[in-house]
C-alpha positions in Angstrom: 95.7 -182.1 122.0 92.9 -178.7 122.1 90.5 -180.9 122.1 91.9 -183.0 124.3 92.2 -180.1 126.5 88.9 -178.4 125.5 86.8 -181.7 126.5 89.1 -182.0 129.9 88.4 -178.5 130.6 84.6 -178.7 129.8 84.2 -182.1 132.3 85.3 -180.0 134.8 83.0 -177.2 133.9 80.6 -178.8 133.5 81.0 -180.2 137.2 81.6 -177.2 138.7 78.9 -175.7 137.5 76.7 -178.5 138.8 77.8 -178.4 142.4 77.0 -175.2 142.4 74.3 -174.1 140.6 71.7 -175.6 143.9 73.7 -173.4 146.2 72.8 -170.4 143.5 69.4 -171.8 143.1 70.1 -171.2 139.3 69.6 -174.4 137.2 73.7 -175.7 136.1 72.1 -175.5 132.4 71.3 -171.9 132.0 75.0 -171.2 134.3 76.2 -173.3 131.6 75.0 -171.5 128.4 76.0 -168.3 129.9 79.4 -169.9 130.8 80.0 -171.4 127.0 79.2 -168.1 126.0 81.7 -166.1 127.1 84.8 -168.4 127.7 83.9 -168.3 123.0 85.1 -164.9 123.4 88.4 -165.6 125.3 91.5 -164.8 123.9 93.8 -167.9 122.4 89.6 -170.2 122.7 89.1 -171.9 119.2 86.3 -171.0 117.5 83.9 -174.3 117.8 82.0 -175.7 115.5 79.7 -178.8 116.6 78.1 -180.6 113.4 74.8 -180.8 113.1 75.1 -184.5 112.5 77.1 -185.1 116.2 74.2 -183.6 117.9 71.4 -185.0 116.3 72.7 -189.0 115.8 75.1 -189.2 118.1 74.5 -186.9 121.4 70.5 -187.1 121.3 69.8 -191.2 120.8 71.3 -191.5 123.9 70.1 -188.6 125.7 66.4 -189.8 125.2 67.2 -193.4 125.5 68.9 -192.3 129.3 65.5 -190.1 130.0 62.8 -192.3 128.5 64.5 -195.5 130.5 63.2 -193.2 133.7 60.1 -193.3 132.8 57.1 -195.2 134.1 55.2 -195.9 131.3 51.8 -196.4 133.8 52.5 -192.2 134.0 53.6 -192.2 130.7 50.3 -193.6 129.4 47.7 -192.0 132.1 49.1 -189.0 130.2 48.7 -189.8 126.8 47.3 -187.0 125.5 48.3 -183.7 127.2 51.7 -185.2 126.4 50.7 -186.1 122.1 48.3 -183.0 122.5 52.4 -180.8 123.5 54.2 -182.1 121.5 52.4 -183.6 118.2 50.0 -180.7 118.1 51.1 -177.8 118.8 54.5 -178.9 117.2 51.9 -178.0 114.9 50.8 -175.2 114.9 53.8 -173.4 116.4 55.4 -174.2 113.5 52.7 -173.1 110.6 51.9 -170.2 113.1 55.8 -169.1 113.2 56.1 -170.0 109.5 54.1 -168.6 108.1 55.0 -164.9 111.0 58.6 -164.9 108.7 57.7 -166.2 105.3 55.1 -162.8 105.7 57.8 -160.5 107.4 60.8 -162.1 104.8 59.4 -163.4 101.4 62.9 -163.9 99.6 62.5 -166.5 102.3 59.9 -169.0 100.6 57.2 -170.3 102.9 59.0 -173.8 102.8 62.5 -172.9 104.1 60.2 -170.4 106.5 58.7 -173.5 108.3 61.6 -175.0 108.0 62.6 -172.8 110.5 59.2 -172.8 112.2 60.2 -176.3 113.0 63.6 -175.8 114.9 61.9 -173.8 116.7 58.9 -175.3 117.7 60.6 -178.2 120.0 61.0 -177.1 123.9 64.1 -179.0 126.1 62.4 -179.5 129.7 65.7 -180.0 130.7 65.6 -176.8 133.4 62.3 -177.1 134.1 62.2 -180.2 135.7 65.2 -179.7 137.1 63.5 -176.3 138.3 60.2 -178.0 139.3 62.3 -181.0 140.9 64.1 -179.3 143.4 61.0 -177.0 143.9 59.1 -179.7 144.7 56.2 -179.6 141.6 53.5 -181.7 141.2 54.7 -185.4 139.7 52.4 -185.0 137.1 53.2 -182.3 135.5 56.6 -183.1 135.1 55.7 -186.2 133.5 53.5 -184.2 131.0 57.0 -181.9 130.8 59.8 -184.8 130.3 56.9 -186.9 127.9 56.5 -183.7 125.7 60.1 -182.9 125.0 60.7 -186.8 124.7 58.7 -186.7 121.8 58.3 -183.0 120.6 61.7 -183.4 118.8 60.5 -186.7 116.8 57.1 -184.5 115.5 59.4 -181.5 114.5 62.3 -183.8 112.9 60.4 -185.4 110.7 58.1 -181.8 110.0 62.0 -180.3 108.8 62.1 -182.8 107.0 59.1 -182.7 104.9 59.5 -178.6 104.6 63.2 -179.1 103.7 62.5 -181.9 101.7 59.6 -178.8 99.7 62.8 -176.3 99.2 64.3 -178.5 98.0 62.4 -178.7 94.6 60.5 -175.9 95.0 63.1 -172.8 95.8 62.6 -170.3 98.3 59.6 -168.5 94.7 57.0 -170.3 96.1 53.2 -170.1 97.2 51.8 -171.9 100.3 50.4 -174.3 97.7 53.6 -175.7 97.0 53.7 -178.2 100.8 51.3 -181.1 99.7 49.5 -181.1 104.0 48.5 -184.7 102.4 52.1 -186.2 101.4 53.1 -184.8 104.7 50.1 -185.8 107.1 51.0 -189.4 104.3 54.3 -189.2 105.7 54.3 -187.8 109.6 52.3 -191.1 110.1 54.3 -193.4 108.9 57.4 -192.2 110.6 55.4 -192.3 113.8 53.8 -195.8 113.0 57.2 -197.8 111.6 58.9 -195.8 114.8 57.4 -197.6 117.4 56.9 -200.5 115.1 61.3 -200.6 115.3 61.6 -199.3 118.5 58.9 -202.3 120.3 61.0 -204.5 117.9 64.7 -203.6 119.5 63.0 -202.9 122.8 62.1 -206.7 123.0 65.0 -208.4 121.0 67.3 -206.1 123.5 66.0 -206.6 126.6 65.8 -210.7 126.1 69.8 -210.6 124.7 70.5 -208.8 128.4 68.2 -210.8 130.5 70.9 -213.7 129.2 74.5 -211.6 129.9 75.0 -212.0 133.4 77.7 -210.3 133.8 76.5 -206.2 134.8 79.4 -204.6 133.0 78.9 -206.9 129.8 75.0 -205.8 130.4 75.8 -202.2 130.6 78.3 -202.1 127.6 75.1 -203.9 125.8 72.9 -201.4 126.4 74.9 -198.6 125.5 74.7 -199.6 122.0 71.2 -199.2 122.0 69.8 -195.9 121.6 72.7 -196.3 118.1 70.8 -199.8 117.4 67.2 -198.5 116.8 68.0 -194.6 116.0 70.5 -196.0 112.5 67.2 -199.3 111.5 64.8 -196.3 111.6 66.4 -193.4 110.0 67.2 -195.3 107.4 64.0 -196.9 106.7 62.6 -193.0 106.4 60.9 -192.8 110.5 61.6 -191.2 113.1 65.3 -192.7 114.9 64.7 -190.5 118.5 60.9 -191.9 118.6 61.9 -195.2 118.2 65.0 -194.6 120.8 61.8 -193.1 123.2 60.1 -196.2 122.3 62.6 -198.1 123.2 63.5 -197.0 126.1 60.1 -196.8 127.5 59.5 -200.3 127.4 63.2 -201.4 128.6 62.3 -199.5 131.2 59.2 -200.7 132.3 60.4 -204.8 130.9 63.7 -204.1 133.6 62.0 -205.3 136.6 61.1 -208.7 135.4 64.1 -209.8 133.2 66.9 -207.7 134.6 69.1 -208.7 137.7 69.3 -206.3 140.3 72.9 -205.7 139.5 72.5 -205.1 136.4 69.5 -202.3 137.2 72.1 -200.4 139.5 74.7 -200.7 137.4 72.7 -199.2 134.0 70.7 -196.3 136.8 74.3 -195.7 137.9 76.4 -195.5 134.3 72.7 -194.1 132.5 73.1 -191.1 135.1 77.2 -190.6 135.1 76.7 -190.3 130.8 73.1 -188.2 131.3 74.8 -185.6 133.3 77.7 -185.1 131.1 76.1 -185.1 128.2 72.8 -183.0 129.2 74.5 -180.3 130.5 77.6 -180.7 127.8 75.3 -179.6 125.5 73.8 -176.7 126.2 78.0 -175.4 127.2 78.3 -176.2 124.0 75.2 -173.9 123.2 76.8 -171.0 124.5 80.8 -171.9 122.8 79.2 -171.7 119.4 77.8 -168.2 119.5 81.5 -166.3 118.1 81.0 -169.4 114.9 76.6 -168.3 114.7 77.6 -164.4 115.5 80.7 -165.0 112.6 79.2 -166.3 109.8 76.8 -163.7 109.5 77.8 -161.2 106.7 76.3 -157.5 106.7 73.4 -156.4 105.1 69.8 -156.3 104.7 68.9 -158.9 107.3 72.3 -158.1 108.9 72.5 -159.6 113.3 71.3 -156.2 114.7 68.1 -157.9 112.1 68.6 -161.3 112.9 68.0 -161.5 116.3 64.9 -158.7 116.7 63.6 -161.4 114.8 64.9 -164.5 116.9 63.1 -161.9 119.8 60.1 -161.1 118.4 59.4 -165.4 117.3 59.8 -165.6 121.2 57.9 -163.3 121.9 55.3 -165.5 118.9 56.1 -168.4 120.9 55.8 -167.5 124.5 51.9 -166.1 123.2 50.7 -169.6 121.1 52.3 -171.9 123.9 49.4 -170.0 126.3 47.4 -169.6 123.6 47.1 -174.0 123.4 47.4 -175.0 127.1 44.6 -173.3 128.4 42.0 -174.6 126.0 43.8 -178.1 127.1 43.1 -178.3 129.9 39.7 -177.6 129.5 39.6 -180.2 127.1 41.4 -182.8 130.0 38.7 -181.4 132.2 36.2 -182.1 129.5 37.7 -185.7 129.4 37.9 -186.9 133.2 33.9 -185.8 133.4 33.4 -188.1 130.6 35.5 -191.0 132.5 34.0 -191.4 135.6 30.4 -191.8 133.2 32.4 -194.1 131.5 33.9 -195.3 134.4 29.6 -195.6 136.1 28.0 -197.6 133.8 31.1 -200.2 133.3 30.7 -200.0 137.3 27.2 -201.6 136.1 28.5 -203.8 134.1 31.0 -205.5 136.0 27.6 -205.7 138.9 26.3 -207.7 136.4 29.1 -210.3 135.3 29.2 -210.7 139.4 26.0 -211.0 140.1 25.4 -213.9 137.0 25.8 -217.5 138.3 27.3 -219.3 136.0 30.7 -221.9 135.8 31.3 -221.5 132.8 35.6 -220.4 132.0 34.8 -217.9 129.0 32.6 -216.2 130.5 35.2 -216.3 134.1 37.9 -214.8 131.5 34.9 -212.4 130.2 34.3 -211.1 133.3 38.5 -211.3 134.5 39.2 -208.6 131.9 36.3 -206.3 132.5 37.3 -206.2 136.6 41.2 -205.3 135.2 39.5 -203.1 132.9 37.2 -201.5 135.5 39.6 -201.5 138.6 42.3 -199.7 135.7 40.7 -197.2 134.4 39.7 -196.2 138.0 42.8 -195.9 139.5 43.9 -193.5 136.4 41.3 -191.7 137.0 41.9 -191.8 140.8 44.9 -190.5 139.9 44.7 -187.8 137.6 41.8 -185.9 139.5 44.0 -185.9 142.9 46.7 -184.2 140.3 45.1 -181.8 138.9 46.4 -179.1 136.6 44.0 -176.4 137.7 45.0 -172.7 136.6 48.5 -173.3 138.7 49.6 -176.0 136.9 47.8 -174.4 133.5 50.9 -171.3 134.3 53.6 -173.3 135.2 52.9 -175.6 131.9 52.6 -172.2 129.3 55.4 -171.1 130.6 58.4 -173.8 131.0 58.7 -173.7 127.2 62.3 -173.4 127.0 64.0 -174.3 123.9 67.7 -176.1 123.9 70.0 -177.5 122.2 67.9 -179.7 119.2 67.4 -176.4 118.0 70.0 -175.5 117.3 71.0 -178.5 115.9 68.1 -179.1 113.6 69.0 -175.8 112.3 72.6 -176.5 111.5 71.5 -179.1 109.1 69.2 -177.3 107.5 70.6 -176.9 103.5 73.2 -175.1 102.9 70.9 -173.2 99.5 68.4 -172.8 102.4 67.7 -168.8 101.9 68.9 -166.8 104.7 70.9 -170.1 106.0 73.6 -168.1 107.9 70.9 -165.5 109.2 68.2 -168.2 110.8 70.5 -170.6 111.9 70.4 -167.0 114.8 67.7 -166.7 114.4 67.5 -170.2 115.4 70.0 -169.9 118.4 68.6 -166.5 119.9 65.3 -167.7 120.6 66.8 -170.6 122.4 69.6 -168.8 124.8 66.0 -165.4 124.9 63.7 -168.7 126.1 66.6 -170.7 128.3 67.4 -167.5 130.1 64.7 -165.7 130.1 62.5 -168.4 131.3 64.5 -170.0 133.5 65.7 -167.6 135.4 62.2 -167.1 136.4 60.8 -170.0 136.8 61.6 -170.4 140.3 60.1 -167.4 140.9 56.9 -168.2 138.7 56.6 -171.2 141.0 56.7 -169.3 144.2 54.1 -167.1 143.3 51.9 -168.8 142.5 52.3 -171.4 145.3 52.0 -174.7 143.9 51.5 -177.5 145.8 53.8 -181.2 144.8 53.1 -184.3 146.3 52.6 -184.4 149.9 55.8 -186.4 151.4 53.7 -187.3 154.8 50.6 -189.7 151.7 53.5 -191.0 150.0 54.8 -192.6 153.5 52.0 -194.0 153.9 51.9 -195.1 150.3 55.4 -196.9 150.3 54.5 -198.5 153.9 50.6 -200.1 152.7 52.4 -201.0 149.4 55.5 -203.0 151.7 53.1 -204.4 154.0 51.8 -206.2 150.8 54.8 -207.0 148.8 55.8 -208.8 152.9 53.0 -210.6 153.1 53.4 -211.8 149.8 56.8 -212.8 149.4 56.5 -214.5 153.5 53.8 -216.7 152.0 56.1 -218.1 149.8 58.2 -219.3 152.6 56.1 -222.6 152.8 57.0 -224.4 149.0 60.0 -222.8 148.9 60.7 -225.0 153.0 59.1 -228.4 151.1 61.0 -227.4 148.4 64.8 -228.6 150.2 65.5 -231.5 152.7 62.8 -232.4 155.4 64.8 -231.1 158.5 67.0 -228.8 156.2 65.4 -225.3 157.9 64.9 -225.0 161.2 62.8 -222.1 163.2 64.9 -219.7 163.7 66.6 -219.4 160.5 62.6 -218.9 159.3 61.8 -216.6 162.0 65.3 -214.6 160.9 63.9 -214.8 156.9 60.4 -213.9 158.5 61.4 -211.2 160.7 63.9 -209.7 157.7 61.0 -209.6 155.5 58.7 -207.8 158.1 62.0 -205.3 158.6 61.0 -203.3 155.6 57.2 -202.2 156.4 58.4 -202.2 159.2 60.7 -199.5 158.9 58.4 -197.6 156.5 55.4 -197.3 159.6 57.8 -195.9 161.8 58.8 -192.9 158.9 54.5 -192.5 159.0 54.0 -191.7 162.7 57.1 -190.5 164.4 56.4 -186.6 164.3 58.9 -184.0 163.1 60.4 -183.2 166.6 60.1 -187.0 167.6 63.3 -188.7 168.9 65.0 -191.0 167.2 63.4 -193.9 165.9 64.6 -197.4 166.6 64.9 -197.7 162.2 67.1 -194.2 163.0 69.5 -195.4 165.7 70.6 -198.5 164.1 71.8 -196.3 161.1 73.4 -194.6 163.5 74.7 -197.0 165.5 75.8 -199.4 161.5 77.5 -196.3 160.3 79.8 -196.4 162.9 80.4 -199.9 163.0 80.7 -199.6 159.3 83.0 -196.7 159.5 85.3 -198.6 162.6 85.2 -201.4 160.2 86.3 -199.3 157.4 89.8 -198.7 159.4 90.4 -201.8 160.5 90.4 -202.9 156.4 93.1 -200.4 155.4 95.2 -201.4 158.3 95.1 -204.9 158.1 96.1 -204.1 154.3 98.4 -201.2 155.5 100.2 -204.7 157.5 100.6 -206.8 154.5 99.3 -209.7 156.5 96.2 -210.6 154.2 96.2 -211.4 150.2 94.7 -208.5 147.7 91.9 -210.2 146.6 90.7 -211.3 150.1 91.8 -207.2 151.4 89.3 -207.2 147.9 86.9 -209.4 148.8 86.4 -207.7 151.8 86.1 -204.0 150.7 83.4 -205.5 148.7 81.7 -206.3 151.2 81.7 -203.4 153.2 80.6 -200.9 150.2 77.6 -203.5 149.5 76.5 -202.6 153.1 77.4 -199.5 152.8 75.1 -198.5 149.7 72.4 -200.5 151.3 72.6 -197.9 154.3 72.6 -195.7 152.0 70.0 -196.4 149.8 67.6 -197.8 153.0 67.9 -194.2 154.4 66.9 -192.4 150.8 64.1 -193.8 150.4 62.2 -193.3 153.6 
């Protein structure tokens, strides 16, 4: 009963904090950590200890999956170099540097155990950074890199943690640097990544195929809740990275859902997974704060007591910020040089494409080769234009350097350290200190830093124009399909008024989009805005009439429910149409 009440209290707390955090101008995760810390010391509140396996195997897979299905594959691919550098190279550099730092201060700890803690504190949690960034208008590319980093770096850190803890178990604390086989760690990492990617793709293909055969959105959503674990469990059993398999499955599913899943299934999945992500994402930060009492209580007084462990944690925070800053700026220089090389390659590719176009031949193989070359050139050109228009610059570098907050994965990974690890309780407290301090320090100051640098997000006017252009293209293709659709119907079955109505409805979206582009700030309401106001007023009156009819009992409940669903669908469509512009 106590845990049921705590669960209910947790949900109420999460919702309440999320409701008021926007008014306070503070990201909800920051408030929830503080609330959790305060609640843990209230009289009558039981000690809360969450098994690390519950977080790593029970919460992390659905949390990563819910984030991965929302990541556009095109954006992820375009920023793969940045994401790889931050989520793999920086994780390894951080783990080794922090490990050596702690080993020099605590020789009794042993290098493998020190590197294990380095792996624990190396992955970032971008929840706070991205929530702040989206609210304050960070460039979309920067948000994509932060989200991609947090999706992949958990896998890198956990693979390195597995290798370091294995070395600790074999050789114990009395160990030199030679005891860690770098080649073995490299082989383990490559195997873990390759196997995870393969399993993630296979599971993505299978689950998308199965779900495409389910026409009931309820059944489809129920299956989607099992997908993260279907990817995670086999990968872990085969010694691969379960979290990376989940991420790959999620990205594949998100990319292919528009092609294979029904609109009802996509809407249902989006709503249900957003709810699950909200509760899990914010709930883990509340739990993270609530565990402080147990973590501090397990540290026994001695050579390395509570104060010493906290001081080591603070020193580690300084080192982490320094390492990330020193890594980000060379990375940005390398990306800038890579962009220049890409421009030179594209110019040569353009010359090759022109030669292929000027070659007069009717050979089918040659034409296919020409089409492939043109598609490759077009994709590289659009990729280059996208990355050039959203180049990070020094402002992006500052924000990227300061967005290194740690989260619940750091705490759960620390608690998964073997019981025989030297200074285990102190290491957990160090990890907790790192997570809380980075979250509160960097998370609380990030909004001010964003305003201070003056970094700008996407241009809303340009976005509206791009949307209108896209809708024009889509509508034109749709209208071109009309004659073929009419030909499939019985002759004379379609009248001119029906065709005109279809054409008018098809063109409405793009016309409304251009209306938003051309509308000035102080201009009177356009036709579509007027339509939305009037249509909502009509729907409100219809809803009142429906409730009155239900009260009179003149209609059957099934007919009333059907009418209610029709009104709900219409109102939802109006809301989506309004927010999309």
